C-alpha positions as CSV (number, residue, x, y, z in Angstrom):
1,X,-130.8,-160.2,172.9
2,X,-129.0,-163.2,172.2
3,X,-128.4,-164.6,168.5
4,X,-126.8,-167.6,167.4
5,X,-125.5,-166.9,163.5
6,X,-124.2,-170.4,163.0
7,X,-125.2,-170.8,159.2
8,X,-123.7,-167.0,158.9
9,X,-120.1,-167.1,160.3
10,X,-120.4,-171.2,160.6
11,X,-119.6,-170.8,164.1
12,X,-121.4,-169.9,167.2
13,X,-121.1,-166.5,168.2
14,X,-122.9,-164.2,170.9
15,X,-123.9,-161.1,170.2
16,X,-125.2,-158.9,172.8
17,X,-127.5,-156.5,172.0
18,X,-128.4,-153.8,174.2
19,X,-132.0,-152.7,174.2
20,X,-132.3,-149.1,175.6
21,X,-135.8,-148.8,177.5
22,X,-137.3,-145.4,177.4
23,X,-138.2,-144.5,180.9
24,X,-141.1,-142.4,182.0
25,X,-140.1,-139.9,184.4
26,X,-143.8,-140.8,186.5
27,X,-142.6,-143.6,187.0
28,X,-140.3,-144.4,189.9
29,X,-137.5,-147.2,189.4
30,X,-137.3,-149.6,191.4
31,X,-133.7,-150.8,192.9
32,X,-134.1,-154.6,191.9
33,X,-132.1,-156.8,190.3
34,X,-133.4,-156.9,186.2
35,X,-134.2,-160.5,184.6
36,X,-133.0,-160.4,181.4
37,X,-135.2,-161.2,178.4
38,X,-134.0,-163.9,176.0
39,X,-135.3,-164.6,172.9
40,X,-134.2,-167.4,170.5
41,X,-134.6,-167.7,167.3
42,X,-135.2,-170.8,165.2
43,X,-133.2,-171.5,161.9
44,X,-136.0,-171.3,159.7
45,X,-137.2,-167.9,161.6
46,X,-133.7,-166.3,160.9
47,X,-135.2,-164.9,157.4
48,X,-138.5,-164.1,158.0
49,X,-139.1,-160.7,157.0
50,X,-141.0,-159.4,159.8
51,X,-138.2,-159.9,162.1
52,X,-136.5,-156.8,160.0
53,X,-139.4,-154.9,159.2
54,X,-140.6,-154.4,162.4
55,X,-137.4,-153.8,164.2
56,X,-136.7,-150.3,164.9
57,X,-132.9,-150.7,164.9
58,X,-132.4,-152.4,161.8
59,X,-134.9,-149.5,160.1
60,X,-132.0,-147.2,161.2
61,X,-129.1,-149.3,160.0
62,X,-130.7,-150.5,156.6
63,X,-131.9,-146.6,155.8
64,X,-128.1,-145.7,156.9
65,X,-126.8,-148.2,154.6
66,X,-129.0,-147.1,151.7
67,X,-128.2,-142.9,152.1
68,X,-124.8,-143.7,152.0
69,X,-125.0,-146.3,149.4
70,X,-126.5,-143.6,147.5
71,X,-124.2,-140.8,148.2
72,X,-121.5,-143.0,147.3
73,X,-122.9,-143.4,144.1
74,X,-123.3,-139.9,143.0
75,X,-120.1,-139.6,143.6
76,X,-119.3,-142.0,141.7
77,X,-121.1,-140.3,138.9
78,X,-120.1,-137.2,139.8
79,X,-116.3,-138.3,139.3
80,X,-117.4,-140.5,136.3
81,X,-118.9,-137.5,134.3
82,X,-115.7,-135.7,135.0
83,X,-113.3,-138.4,133.7
84,X,-115.6,-138.9,130.6
85,X,-115.3,-135.4,129.6
86,X,-111.5,-135.3,129.9
87,X,-111.3,-138.4,128.1
88,X,-114.0,-136.9,125.2
89,X,-111.6,-133.4,125.0
90,X,-108.6,-135.6,124.7
91,X,-110.1,-137.8,122.0
92,X,-111.3,-134.6,120.0
93,X,-107.9,-133.1,120.5
94,X,-106.0,-136.3,119.2
95,X,-108.6,-136.5,116.3
96,X,-107.9,-132.9,115.6
97,X,-104.2,-133.8,115.6
98,X,-104.6,-136.6,113.1
99,X,-106.7,-134.9,110.8
100,X,-104.4,-132.2,110.6
101,X,-101.6,-134.0,109.9
102,X,-103.1,-136.3,107.0
103,X,-103.9,-132.5,105.7
104,X,-100.7,-131.1,105.8
105,X,-99.1,-134.4,104.8
106,X,-101.5,-133.9,101.7
107,X,-100.7,-130.9,101.2
108,X,-96.6,-132.0,101.5
109,X,-97.0,-134.7,98.6
110,X,-99.0,-132.4,96.3
111,X,-95.8,-129.9,96.6
112,X,-93.2,-132.3,96.7
113,X,-94.3,-135.0,94.4
114,X,-91.9,-133.1,91.9
115,X,-88.9,-133.5,93.7
116,X,-86.7,-136.4,93.4
117,X,-83.4,-137.2,95.7
118,X,-81.8,-137.0,92.2
119,X,-82.1,-134.2,89.8
120,X,-80.2,-133.9,86.4
121,X,-80.1,-130.7,84.0
122,X,-82.4,-132.3,81.3
123,X,-85.1,-132.8,84.5
124,X,-85.0,-128.9,85.7
125,X,-88.8,-127.8,84.2
126,X,-88.3,-123.9,82.5
127,X,-91.5,-122.5,84.2
128,X,-92.2,-119.0,85.4
129,X,-92.8,-118.4,89.2
130,X,-95.6,-116.8,89.9
131,X,-95.9,-114.7,93.0
132,X,-99.1,-113.3,94.5
133,X,-100.0,-109.9,94.3
134,X,-98.9,-109.3,98.2
135,X,-95.5,-110.1,97.6
136,X,-95.6,-108.1,94.6
137,X,-96.7,-105.3,96.3
138,X,-94.1,-105.6,99.7
139,X,-91.1,-105.4,97.3
140,X,-92.9,-102.5,95.4
141,X,-93.6,-100.7,97.6
142,X,-90.3,-101.4,99.5
143,X,-88.3,-100.9,96.7
144,X,-90.4,-97.2,96.4
145,X,-89.9,-96.6,99.9
146,X,-86.4,-97.2,100.1
147,X,-85.8,-95.4,97.0
148,X,-87.9,-92.4,98.2
149,X,-87.1,-92.2,101.7
150,X,-83.0,-91.9,100.6
151,X,-84.1,-89.4,98.8
152,X,-86.1,-87.5,101.5
153,X,-82.8,-85.4,102.0
154,X,-82.5,-83.9,98.7
155,X,-85.8,-83.3,98.1
156,X,-85.8,-81.7,101.7
157,X,-82.9,-79.8,100.4
158,X,-84.1,-78.7,97.3
159,X,-87.6,-77.5,99.0
160,X,-85.5,-75.2,101.2
161,X,-83.5,-74.5,98.1
162,X,-86.7,-73.4,95.8
163,X,-88.6,-71.6,99.2
164,X,-84.9,-69.3,99.5
165,X,-85.1,-68.3,95.9
166,X,-88.6,-67.5,96.0
167,X,-88.0,-65.2,99.1
168,X,-85.3,-63.9,97.5
169,X,-87.1,-63.3,94.0
170,X,-90.1,-61.6,96.1
171,X,-87.2,-59.2,97.0
172,X,-86.0,-57.8,94.3
173,X,-89.0,-58.1,92.4
174,X,-90.8,-55.5,95.2
175,X,-87.8,-53.6,94.8
176,X,-87.8,-53.6,91.1
177,X,-91.7,-53.0,91.2
178,X,-90.9,-49.9,93.7
179,X,-88.3,-48.3,90.9
180,X,-90.5,-48.6,88.1
181,X,-93.2,-47.0,89.9
182,X,-90.9,-44.2,90.9
183,X,-90.3,-43.9,87.6
184,X,-93.8,-44.1,86.1
185,X,-95.0,-42.0,89.1
186,X,-92.5,-39.5,87.8
187,X,-93.0,-39.7,84.2
188,X,-97.0,-39.0,84.9
189,X,-96.4,-36.3,87.3
190,X,-93.7,-34.3,85.0
191,X,-97.0,-34.5,82.5
192,X,-99.5,-33.4,85.0
193,X,-97.2,-30.6,86.0
194,X,-96.7,-29.4,82.3
195,X,-100.4,-29.7,81.7
196,X,-100.9,-27.6,85.5
197,X,-98.0,-24.9,84.3
198,X,-100.1,-24.5,81.1
199,X,-103.6,-23.9,82.8
200,X,-101.9,-20.8,84.8
201,X,-100.5,-19.0,81.8
202,X,-103.9,-19.5,80.3
203,X,-105.5,-18.2,83.4
204,X,-103.4,-15.5,84.3
205,X,-103.2,-14.4,79.9
206,X,-106.9,-14.3,80.6
207,X,-106.9,-11.9,83.3
208,X,-105.1,-9.7,81.2
209,X,-108.0,-9.7,78.8
210,X,-105.5,-11.2,75.4
211,X,-108.5,-13.8,74.8
212,X,-110.5,-11.1,73.6
213,X,-108.0,-10.3,70.8
214,X,-106.8,-13.3,70.7
215,X,-109.3,-16.2,70.4
216,X,-107.5,-19.2,69.7
217,X,-104.8,-18.5,72.8
218,X,-106.0,-21.5,74.7
219,X,-105.4,-23.9,72.2
220,X,-102.5,-22.6,71.1
221,X,-100.7,-22.5,74.3
222,X,-102.7,-26.3,75.0
223,X,-100.5,-27.7,71.5
224,X,-96.6,-26.1,73.0
225,X,-94.3,-28.6,74.3
226,X,-94.1,-27.0,77.5
227,X,-95.2,-23.9,78.8
228,X,-92.3,-22.4,79.4
229,X,-93.0,-21.5,75.6
230,X,-95.7,-18.9,77.0
231,X,-92.4,-16.0,77.1
232,X,-92.3,-16.2,73.5
233,X,-95.5,-15.2,72.8
234,X,-94.6,-11.7,72.4
235,X,-94.8,-10.7,69.0
236,X,-97.8,-13.3,68.1
237,X,-99.9,-11.8,71.1
238,X,-99.2,-8.5,70.0
239,X,-99.8,-9.0,66.0
240,X,-103.2,-10.2,67.1
241,X,-104.2,-7.1,69.5
242,X,-102.6,-4.5,66.6
243,X,-104.9,-5.8,63.9
244,X,-107.9,-5.7,66.4
245,X,-106.9,-2.1,67.8
246,X,-105.9,-0.4,65.3
247,X,-108.6,1.8,63.7
248,X,-111.4,0.5,65.9
249,X,-113.8,2.7,68.0
250,X,-113.4,4.0,71.3
251,X,-114.8,1.5,73.2
252,X,-112.3,-1.5,71.7
253,X,-109.5,1.2,72.1
254,X,-110.0,1.3,75.9
255,X,-109.5,-2.3,76.1
256,X,-106.6,-2.0,74.4
257,X,-105.6,0.3,76.5
258,X,-106.4,-1.6,79.6
259,X,-104.0,-4.6,78.9
260,X,-101.0,-2.1,78.2
261,X,-102.0,-1.3,81.3
262,X,-101.9,-4.7,83.0
263,X,-98.8,-5.5,81.1
264,X,-96.8,-2.5,82.3
265,X,-96.8,-0.6,78.8
266,X,-99.0,2.2,79.6
267,X,-99.3,4.2,83.1
268,X,-102.5,4.8,84.8
269,X,-103.2,7.7,82.7
270,X,-102.6,6.2,79.5
271,X,-98.8,7.8,78.7
272,X,-96.3,5.2,77.6
273,X,-94.0,3.9,80.2
274,X,-92.1,1.0,78.5
275,X,-92.1,-0.1,75.4
276,X,-94.1,-3.7,74.4
277,X,-91.2,-5.1,73.2
278,X,-89.3,-4.6,76.5
279,X,-92.5,-4.8,79.3
280,X,-94.3,-8.1,77.5
281,X,-91.5,-10.6,77.5
282,X,-90.8,-9.3,81.2
283,X,-94.7,-9.8,82.0
284,X,-94.8,-13.7,80.2
285,X,-92.1,-14.3,82.1
286,X,-93.2,-13.5,85.3
287,X,-96.6,-15.9,84.4
288,X,-94.2,-18.6,83.3
289,X,-92.2,-18.4,86.7
290,X,-96.3,-18.8,88.7
291,X,-96.7,-21.4,85.8
292,X,-93.1,-23.5,86.7
293,X,-94.3,-23.6,90.8
294,X,-97.6,-24.3,90.0
295,X,-96.4,-27.4,87.7
296,X,-93.3,-28.7,90.3
297,X,-96.2,-28.8,92.8
298,X,-99.0,-30.9,90.8
299,X,-96.2,-33.0,89.2
300,X,-94.6,-34.1,92.9
301,X,-98.3,-34.5,94.3
302,X,-98.6,-36.5,91.3
303,X,-96.1,-38.5,90.9
304,X,-96.3,-39.7,95.1
305,X,-100.2,-41.0,94.2
306,X,-99.0,-42.8,91.1
307,X,-95.8,-44.1,92.2
308,X,-97.9,-45.0,95.1
309,X,-100.8,-47.1,93.0
310,X,-98.3,-49.1,90.8
311,X,-96.2,-50.3,94.2
312,X,-99.7,-51.2,95.6
313,X,-100.6,-52.9,92.6
314,X,-97.5,-54.7,91.7
315,X,-97.0,-55.8,95.6
316,X,-100.4,-57.2,95.4
317,X,-99.2,-59.4,92.1
318,X,-95.8,-60.3,93.5
319,X,-97.3,-61.6,96.8
320,X,-100.0,-63.9,95.0
321,X,-97.3,-65.5,92.6
322,X,-95.5,-65.9,95.7
323,X,-98.1,-67.4,97.5
324,X,-99.2,-69.7,95.1
325,X,-95.2,-71.0,94.5
326,X,-95.0,-71.7,97.6
327,X,-97.5,-73.7,98.9
328,X,-96.8,-75.7,95.7
329,X,-93.7,-76.3,96.6
330,X,-94.8,-77.1,100.1
331,X,-97.5,-79.3,99.2
332,X,-95.3,-81.0,96.9
333,X,-93.0,-81.9,99.7
334,X,-95.6,-83.2,102.1
335,X,-97.2,-85.3,99.4
336,X,-93.5,-87.1,98.6
337,X,-93.6,-87.1,102.2
338,X,-96.9,-88.8,102.6
339,X,-96.8,-90.8,99.9
340,X,-93.7,-92.9,101.7
341,X,-95.2,-92.7,105.0
342,X,-97.9,-95.0,103.1
343,X,-95.8,-96.9,101.5
344,X,-94.1,-97.7,104.3
345,X,-97.0,-98.4,106.5
346,X,-97.7,-100.9,103.8
347,X,-94.5,-102.6,103.6
348,X,-94.6,-102.8,107.5
349,X,-98.5,-104.5,106.9
350,X,-97.8,-106.9,104.2
351,X,-94.2,-107.9,106.3
352,X,-96.1,-108.5,109.2
353,X,-98.8,-110.6,107.8
354,X,-96.1,-112.6,105.6
355,X,-94.1,-113.4,109.2
356,X,-97.3,-114.7,110.8
357,X,-97.9,-116.7,107.5
358,X,-94.7,-118.1,108.1
359,X,-94.5,-118.6,111.5
360,X,-98.3,-120.4,111.2
361,X,-96.8,-122.5,108.0
362,X,-93.1,-123.4,110.3
363,X,-95.8,-124.2,113.5
364,X,-97.4,-126.6,110.9
365,X,-94.5,-128.3,109.5
366,X,-93.1,-128.7,113.5
367,X,-96.0,-130.5,114.5
368,X,-95.7,-132.7,111.2
369,X,-92.3,-133.5,111.9
370,X,-93.9,-134.6,115.4
């Protein structure tokens, strides 16, 4: 198809538009030369809508143009969205910087209103600088922590010395308690031995039958200072015997003879063998000897028992006192260490916060200078 675009390009130009002929396979092509079909459009028909709307080629070209244009508009819109967001973020940052700068300027202006380049002695205000509670606590904790931290070696040495002295006291106290227990046991054993000796003497004299002539014998012997004094009862015992036996009936005289036979004054056939003043002291010495052996055994047993009881009691008291003192000393040292650690932790936390705050202030000042 040949079109003269005279009005558009201001000079004649021939456009050859090839139109594809879709041949059907049932139709056999003839080997004849095609006669070209020429269509000419006049100038008045150039802009007719029917020439464009009904042409498939023109429809395809127009649709392709519309698609590409639409795609480019979409891409342009996406780029503009990104650009607008970047510009918006940048504007927000700039606005925040301006607001922060104005705020810092106002704060600095309020703080620096009293400052002048030339300050005289009369212009210096007499005021007390008020510090924050955190600064006061920080300095107080630092001071206490440094003092207690410096005193920690001394506290440790004092605690060690006290524990060493406490151990030495425990050893000395146990030794003293043991010595006291032995002495107390020996004294109590001696008393128990004397009482046991008196009991043996009373029992032996009862076996002789002396109580029949002397009813108060047991009480008399128990009131003696020592059981060995039984050896001196010859005169007292025979005085009571003579009072009962003199002028007595036959039955009583038989008892008197029985006593003399047991003591050794008479023989079995009632004949005098030894005088009473010689036989009675010897018999009483035998009783005293028997009482002495019993008294020694009882004294030893009772002394050991009492000493063990006293030692156990005193050792329990000493151990309880030692444990309480040891706990008190250890708890005091631990409490001091814990207090020092707590103060150091508080100091470190406050120091970190103060450094963080100062760092923030420096950043603000640097931003203000920029």
